[in-house]
ROSE-4610 file (N, C-alpha, C; in Angstrom, 1 decimal, always signed):
// ROSE-4610
residu = [Q/Q/Q/V/V/V/Q/Q/Q/L/L/L/V/V/V/E/E/E/S/S/S/G/G/G/G/G/G/G/G/G/L/L/L/V/V/V/Q/Q/Q/A/A/A/G/G/G/G/G/G/S/S/S/L/L/L/R/R/R/L/L/L/S/S/S/C/C/C/A/A/A/A/A/A/S/S/S/G/G/G/L/L/L/T/T/T/F/F/F/S/S/S/S/S/S/Y/Y/Y/T/T/T/M/M/M/G/G/G/W/W/W/F/F/F/R/R/R/Q/Q/Q/A/A/A/P/P/P/G/G/G/K/K/K/E/E/E/R/R/R/V/V/V/F/F/F/L/L/L/A/A/A/A/A/A/I/I/I/R/R/R/R/R/R/S/S/S/G/G/G/G/G/G/N/N/N/T/T/T/D/D/D/Y/Y/Y/A/A/A/D/D/D/S/S/S/V/V/V/K/K/K/G/G/G/R/R/R/F/F/F/I/I/I/M/M/M/S/S/S/R/R/R/D/D/D/N/N/N/A/A/A/K/K/K/T/T/T/T/T/T/V/V/V/Y/Y/Y/L/L/L/Q/Q/Q/M/M/M/T/T/T/S/S/S/L/L/L/K/K/K/P/P/P/E/E/E/D/D/D/T/T/T/A/A/A/V/V/V/Y/Y/Y/Y/Y/Y/C/C/C/A/A/A/A/A/A/R/R/R/Y/Y/Y/G/G/G/A/A/A/S/S/S/M/M/M/T/T/T/S/S/S/G/G/G/R/R/R/P/P/P/N/N/N/Y/Y/Y/W/W/W/G/G/G/Q/Q/Q/G/G/G/T/T/T/Q/Q/Q/V/V/V/T/T/T/V/V/V/S/S/S/S/S/S]
num = [1/1/1/2/2/2/3/3/3/4/4/4/5/5/5/6/6/6/7/7/7/8/8/8/9/9/9/10/10/10/11/11/11/12/12/12/13/13/13/14/14/14/15/15/15/16/16/16/17/17/17/18/18/18/19/19/19/20/20/20/21/21/21/22/22/22/23/23/23/24/24/24/25/25/25/26/26/26/27/27/27/28/28/28/29/29/29/30/30/30/31/31/31/32/32/32/33/33/33/34/34/34/35/35/35/36/36/36/37/37/37/38/38/38/39/39/39/40/40/40/41/41/41/42/42/42/43/43/43/44/44/44/45/45/45/46/46/46/47/47/47/48/48/48/49/49/49/50/50/50/51/51/51/52/52/52/53/53/53/54/54/54/55/55/55/56/56/56/57/57/57/58/58/58/59/59/59/60/60/60/61/61/61/62/62/62/63/63/63/64/64/64/65/65/65/66/66/66/67/67/67/68/68/68/69/69/69/70/70/70/71/71/71/72/72/72/73/73/73/74/74/74/75/75/75/76/76/76/77/77/77/78/78/78/79/79/79/80/80/80/81/81/81/82/82/82/83/83/83/84/84/84/85/85/85/86/86/86/87/87/87/88/88/88/89/89/89/90/90/90/91/91/91/92/92/92/93/93/93/94/94/94/95/95/95/96/96/96/97/97/97/98/98/98/99/99/99/100/100/100/101/101/101/102/102/102/103/103/103/104/104/104/105/105/105/106/106/106/107/107/107/108/108/108/109/109/109/110/110/110/111/111/111/112/112/112/113/113/113/114/114/114/115/115/115/116/116/116/117/117/117/118/118/118/119/119/119/120/120/120/121/121/121/122/122/122]
x = [+291.5/+292.4/+292.7/+292.4/+292.6/+294.1/+294.7/+296.0/+296.1/+296.8/+297.2/+298.7/+299.3/+300.8/+301.3/+301.9/+302.5/+303.9/+304.2/+305.6/+305.9/+307.1/+307.5/+308.2/+308.3/+309.0/+310.5/+311.2/+312.6/+313.2/+314.4/+315.1/+315.1/+314.7/+314.7/+315.2/+315.7/+316.1/+314.9/+315.0/+314.0/+313.7/+312.5/+312.1/+311.8/+312.1/+312.0/+310.6/+310.4/+309.1/+309.2/+308.1/+308.0/+306.6/+306.4/+305.1/+304.9/+304.0/+303.7/+302.5/+302.6/+301.5/+301.0/+299.7/+299.2/+298.3/+298.7/+298.0/+297.1/+295.8/+294.8/+294.4/+294.1/+293.6/+292.7/+291.8/+291.0/+289.7/+289.5/+288.3/+287.6/+286.4/+285.7/+286.1/+287.2/+287.9/+287.0/+286.1/+285.3/+284.3/+284.1/+283.2/+283.9/+285.2/+286.0/+286.5/+286.3/+287.1/+288.5/+289.5/+290.9/+291.6/+292.6/+293.2/+294.7/+295.4/+296.8/+296.9/+297.7/+298.1/+299.6/+300.1/+301.5/+301.8/+302.9/+303.3/+304.8/+305.1/+306.5/+306.9/+308.2/+308.7/+308.2/+307.6/+307.2/+305.9/+305.2/+304.0/+302.8/+301.6/+300.5/+300.3/+299.6/+299.3/+298.3/+298.5/+297.6/+297.1/+295.9/+295.3/+296.0/+296.2/+296.8/+295.8/+295.2/+294.4/+293.4/+292.3/+291.3/+290.7/+290.3/+289.7/+288.4/+287.3/+286.1/+286.1/+285.0/+285.0/+285.1/+284.5/+284.5/+285.8/+286.5/+287.7/+287.4/+286.1/+285.7/+286.0/+286.1/+286.3/+287.5/+288.2/+289.4/+289.4/+290.0/+290.1/+291.6/+292.0/+293.4/+293.6/+294.6/+294.9/+295.6/+295.4/+296.0/+297.5/+298.2/+299.6/+300.2/+299.3/+299.8/+299.0/+298.0/+297.1/+298.0/+297.8/+298.6/+299.9/+300.4/+301.7/+301.5/+300.5/+300.2/+298.9/+298.9/+297.7/+297.5/+296.3/+295.9/+295.0/+295.2/+294.4/+294.2/+293.3/+293.0/+292.7/+293.0/+292.7/+291.9/+290.6/+289.8/+290.0/+290.4/+290.7/+291.9/+292.9/+294.1/+294.1/+293.0/+292.8/+294.0/+294.4/+295.6/+295.3/+295.8/+295.8/+297.2/+297.3/+298.6/+298.6/+299.8/+300.0/+301.2/+300.9/+302.0/+302.4/+303.6/+304.1/+305.2/+305.0/+305.9/+306.3/+307.3/+307.8/+308.0/+308.6/+308.8/+309.7/+309.3/+310.0/+310.6/+311.6/+312.1/+311.0/+310.0/+308.9/+307.9/+308.1/+307.3/+307.9/+309.0/+309.6/+308.7/+308.4/+307.4/+307.3/+306.6/+306.1/+304.7/+304.5/+303.3/+302.4/+301.2/+300.3/+299.1/+298.8/+297.5/+296.4/+295.2/+294.1/+292.8/+292.0/+290.7/+289.6/+288.5/+287.3/+286.1/+285.3/+284.1/+283.1/+282.6/+281.7/+282.2/+281.6/+281.8/+282.7/+283.2/+284.0/+285.2/+286.3/+287.5/+287.6/+287.1/+287.4/+286.3/+285.1/+284.0/+284.2/+285.2/+285.5/+286.8/+287.2/+288.5/+288.5/+289.6/+289.7/+289.5/+289.0/+288.8/+290.1/+291.0/+292.2/+293.4/+294.6/+295.8/+296.8/+297.7/+298.9/+300.0/+301.1/+302.2/+303.1/+302.9/+303.7/+304.9/+305.3/+306.5/+307.2/+308.5/+309.2/+309.6/+309.3/+309.7/+310.6/+311.8/+312.8/+313.2/+313.0/+313.3/+314.5/+315.6/+316.8/+316.9/+317.5/+317.5/+318.8]
y = [+150.1/+150.8/+149.8/+150.2/+149.4/+149.5/+148.3/+148.2/+147.3/+147.7/+146.8/+146.9/+145.7/+145.6/+144.7/+145.4/+144.6/+144.1/+143.0/+142.4/+141.6/+141.3/+140.4/+141.1/+142.5/+143.2/+143.0/+143.4/+143.3/+143.5/+143.0/+143.2/+141.8/+141.8/+140.6/+140.9/+139.9/+140.1/+139.9/+140.6/+140.4/+139.0/+138.6/+137.2/+136.5/+137.1/+136.4/+136.6/+136.1/+136.1/+136.6/+137.2/+137.6/+137.4/+137.2/+137.0/+138.1/+139.0/+140.0/+139.5/+139.9/+139.6/+140.9/+140.9/+142.0/+141.5/+141.7/+141.2/+142.4/+142.1/+143.1/+142.8/+143.9/+143.8/+145.0/+144.8/+146.0/+146.2/+145.3/+145.4/+144.1/+144.1/+142.9/+142.5/+141.7/+141.4/+140.9/+140.0/+139.4/+140.4/+141.6/+142.6/+143.5/+143.3/+144.3/+143.6/+144.3/+143.9/+144.4/+143.6/+143.9/+144.2/+145.0/+145.3/+145.6/+145.6/+146.0/+147.1/+148.1/+149.2/+149.3/+150.1/+150.4/+151.9/+152.4/+153.7/+153.8/+154.1/+154.2/+155.7/+155.9/+157.2/+158.2/+159.3/+160.4/+160.1/+159.0/+158.6/+158.5/+158.4/+158.2/+156.8/+156.6/+155.3/+154.7/+153.4/+152.8/+151.4/+151.1/+149.8/+148.7/+147.6/+146.4/+145.2/+145.0/+143.8/+144.0/+143.2/+143.3/+141.9/+141.6/+140.3/+140.6/+140.0/+140.2/+139.6/+139.9/+139.5/+138.0/+137.2/+135.8/+135.1/+135.9/+135.4/+134.7/+134.7/+134.0/+134.7/+136.0/+136.9/+137.8/+137.8/+138.7/+139.6/+140.8/+141.7/+142.1/+142.3/+142.7/+143.8/+144.6/+145.6/+144.8/+145.4/+144.7/+144.5/+145.4/+145.4/+144.2/+143.6/+142.5/+141.2/+141.3/+140.1/+139.0/+137.8/+136.6/+136.5/+137.5/+137.4/+137.5/+138.2/+138.4/+137.6/+137.0/+136.4/+136.9/+137.3/+137.8/+136.7/+136.5/+135.6/+136.1/+135.5/+135.9/+134.7/+134.9/+133.8/+134.6/+134.4/+135.2/+134.7/+133.4/+132.9/+133.6/+133.9/+134.6/+136.1/+136.6/+138.0/+138.6/+137.8/+138.2/+138.0/+138.9/+138.8/+138.7/+138.1/+137.8/+138.3/+138.6/+138.9/+138.2/+137.1/+136.3/+137.0/+137.4/+138.1/+137.3/+137.0/+136.2/+137.0/+136.5/+137.1/+138.6/+139.0/+140.4/+141.1/+142.4/+143.2/+144.5/+145.1/+146.3/+147.4/+147.4/+148.4/+148.1/+146.9/+146.6/+147.3/+147.9/+148.5/+149.6/+149.6/+150.5/+150.2/+151.1/+150.8/+150.2/+149.0/+148.3/+148.5/+148.8/+149.1/+148.2/+147.8/+147.0/+148.0/+147.7/+148.6/+147.8/+148.4/+147.7/+148.7/+148.2/+149.0/+148.2/+148.9/+148.2/+148.0/+146.7/+146.4/+145.5/+145.6/+144.6/+145.1/+146.3/+146.8/+147.6/+147.5/+148.2/+149.5/+149.5/+150.6/+151.6/+151.4/+152.3/+153.5/+153.5/+154.7/+154.5/+155.4/+155.4/+154.3/+153.6/+152.6/+153.3/+152.6/+153.1/+153.1/+152.2/+152.0/+151.6/+152.1/+151.8/+151.2/+150.4/+150.0/+151.0/+150.7/+151.7/+151.5/+150.4/+150.1/+149.3/+148.5/+147.7/+147.9/+148.1/+148.4/+147.1/+147.1/+146.1/+146.7/+146.1/+146.6/+145.4/+145.6/+144.6/+145.1/+144.4/+144.7/+144.1/+144.7/+144.2/+143.3]
z = [+86.9/+85.9/+84.8/+83.6/+82.4/+82.0/+81.8/+81.3/+80.1/+79.1/+77.9/+77.9/+78.0/+78.1/+76.9/+76.0/+74.9/+75.2/+74.6/+74.7/+73.4/+73.3/+72.2/+71.0/+71.1/+70.0/+70.1/+69.1/+69.0/+67.6/+67.5/+66.2/+65.5/+64.2/+63.5/+62.0/+61.4/+60.0/+59.1/+57.9/+56.9/+56.6/+56.5/+56.3/+57.5/+58.7/+59.9/+60.5/+61.7/+62.4/+63.8/+64.3/+65.7/+66.1/+67.4/+68.0/+69.1/+68.8/+69.9/+70.7/+72.0/+72.9/+73.5/+73.9/+74.6/+75.7/+77.0/+78.1/+78.6/+78.8/+79.2/+80.6/+81.3/+82.7/+83.0/+83.9/+84.3/+83.5/+82.6/+81.7/+81.5/+81.1/+80.8/+79.4/+79.3/+78.1/+77.0/+77.3/+76.3/+75.7/+76.2/+75.7/+74.7/+74.5/+73.6/+72.4/+71.3/+70.1/+70.3/+70.0/+70.2/+68.8/+68.8/+67.6/+67.8/+66.6/+66.6/+65.5/+65.9/+65.1/+65.1/+64.2/+64.2/+63.7/+64.2/+63.8/+63.5/+62.3/+61.8/+62.1/+62.2/+62.4/+61.4/+61.8/+60.9/+60.2/+60.6/+59.9/+61.0/+60.5/+61.3/+61.8/+62.9/+63.4/+62.5/+62.1/+61.1/+61.7/+61.2/+61.6/+60.9/+61.7/+61.1/+61.1/+62.3/+62.5/+63.6/+63.6/+64.7/+64.8/+66.0/+66.3/+67.1/+66.7/+67.4/+68.8/+69.5/+70.9/+71.2/+70.3/+70.5/+69.9/+69.1/+68.4/+67.1/+66.7/+65.5/+64.2/+64.3/+63.1/+63.2/+62.2/+62.1/+60.9/+61.0/+59.8/+59.8/+58.6/+58.4/+57.3/+57.6/+56.5/+55.4/+54.2/+53.0/+53.1/+53.8/+53.9/+54.7/+55.5/+56.3/+56.1/+55.3/+55.0/+54.4/+55.0/+54.5/+55.2/+55.9/+56.7/+58.2/+58.6/+60.1/+60.4/+61.6/+62.1/+63.5/+63.8/+65.1/+65.8/+67.1/+67.8/+69.2/+69.9/+71.3/+72.2/+73.4/+74.4/+75.5/+75.5/+76.4/+77.9/+78.1/+79.4/+80.0/+79.1/+79.6/+79.4/+78.9/+78.5/+77.8/+76.8/+76.0/+74.5/+73.7/+72.3/+71.7/+70.6/+70.0/+68.5/+68.1/+66.6/+66.2/+65.4/+64.8/+63.5/+63.4/+62.2/+61.5/+60.3/+59.5/+58.2/+57.5/+56.3/+56.5/+57.6/+57.9/+57.0/+56.7/+55.8/+56.5/+56.0/+56.6/+56.8/+55.9/+56.0/+57.1/+57.7/+58.9/+60.2/+60.1/+61.2/+61.8/+63.0/+63.6/+65.1/+65.8/+67.1/+67.0/+67.6/+67.5/+68.7/+68.5/+69.7/+69.7/+70.8/+71.1/+71.4/+71.1/+71.3/+71.7/+72.5/+72.8/+72.5/+71.9/+71.7/+72.1/+72.9/+73.4/+72.2/+72.1/+71.1/+70.0/+68.9/+67.8/+66.7/+66.8/+65.6/+66.2/+65.5/+65.9/+65.1/+63.8/+62.9/+62.7/+63.4/+63.3/+64.2/+65.0/+65.9/+66.6/+67.5/+68.1/+69.2/+69.4/+70.5/+71.8/+72.8/+74.1/+74.9/+74.6/+75.3/+74.4/+74.8/+74.0/+75.0/+74.4/+75.1/+74.9/+75.6/+75.5/+74.3/+73.6/+72.4/+72.6/+71.5/+71.6/+70.2/+70.2/+69.0/+68.3/+67.0/+66.1/+65.0/+64.9/+63.9/+63.0/+61.7/+60.7/+59.9/+60.0/+59.3/+57.9/+57.0/+55.6/+55.4]
């Protein structure tokens, strides 16, 4: 059974930082491109970042480029999202996702985590 378990969300003031983690189990982790998405209240879930299987390549949405950094540790089967310079508009539920193969955005993820809430106060 595949599980993606996010952690690290919480309440932070604007300008602050948070680090999200996503621990994966039940899959051949190194075969999956991993990604982060978020969903704000009343809005669709949107792509934020992805990291290729080896960890050598990352892609970011324009809204977070330069502020968020995604990384992965294949030995720990965990991915991270370091978020800095947080803004109130970053408030959302953040989801980890796994997609088999080399791309996150060419199709739907195979697996989703349950999400972790991030709230940025002004």
